[in-house]
N, C-alpha and C positions, 0 to 999 in steps of 0.2 A: 567497447562493447557495441556491437551492431545489432539493431533490433529487426532488420529486414522488414520494414513497413511498406516498401514499395509495391509488394504484391497484395496488400490489403486495401480495401476500399470502404468508405463510408463509416458505418457503425462499428465495424470490426476494428478499424484503425483507432477510433475513439475509445473503444473498450481497452485495447492494449495500452494506449498512452495513459488513460485514466488509471488502469490497474498498476502500471509500473510507477506512476507518480504517487499513488497511494502507498505503495510498498516503500518507496524512497522516503516519503514523509514519515512513515512509521519508524523506519530505521534511524532517521535523523533525531526524532523525538526519543527513541530508545537510547541512543548514544548520549544525547543531551541529558537525559535523566541519570544515566550512569556517571556522567561527569559532574552532576550536581547543578547543571544550568537550568534544567526544567524540573519542577517538582512533580512527583508521581501523583500527589493528591489533586493537583490541578487538572490532571487528565482523567480523573475518575468520573464516571457517568453513572448516576443512580447508586446502586449498591455494589457495582463492579469496581474492582481496583484499577488503577491506572495501567498496570502491566497487562491486564486482561483486555483493556480497551486498545492498547497498542497492538497486541497480538491479533485481535479481531480485525483491525485495520489492515494488518499485513496479510492475513488469510484472505480477506475480501479482495485485496489487490492482486494476489496470486490467482484467485479464481477468475477475476475479470480479464486478466491477461491471458489465461488459459482458454477462456471462452472466445476471446478475440482471435486467438491463433488456431482455433478448431479447424481441422481439415486443411491446414496449410503446411 
């Protein structure tokens, strides 16, 4: 997978890297919870379930990467 970061500069590159990193971390936690390695209750924040927290992290990651790639 090639990210094509050479045309991005400064804050845009940071947004793309941070967004994709957040998306990957959410995916790893999701797979870990499906395999029973990570407990979903440990990922719960406030009254939200752990699955909702993981999904929120993935959505924020996608949005950050999309903002970083804007007009490129």
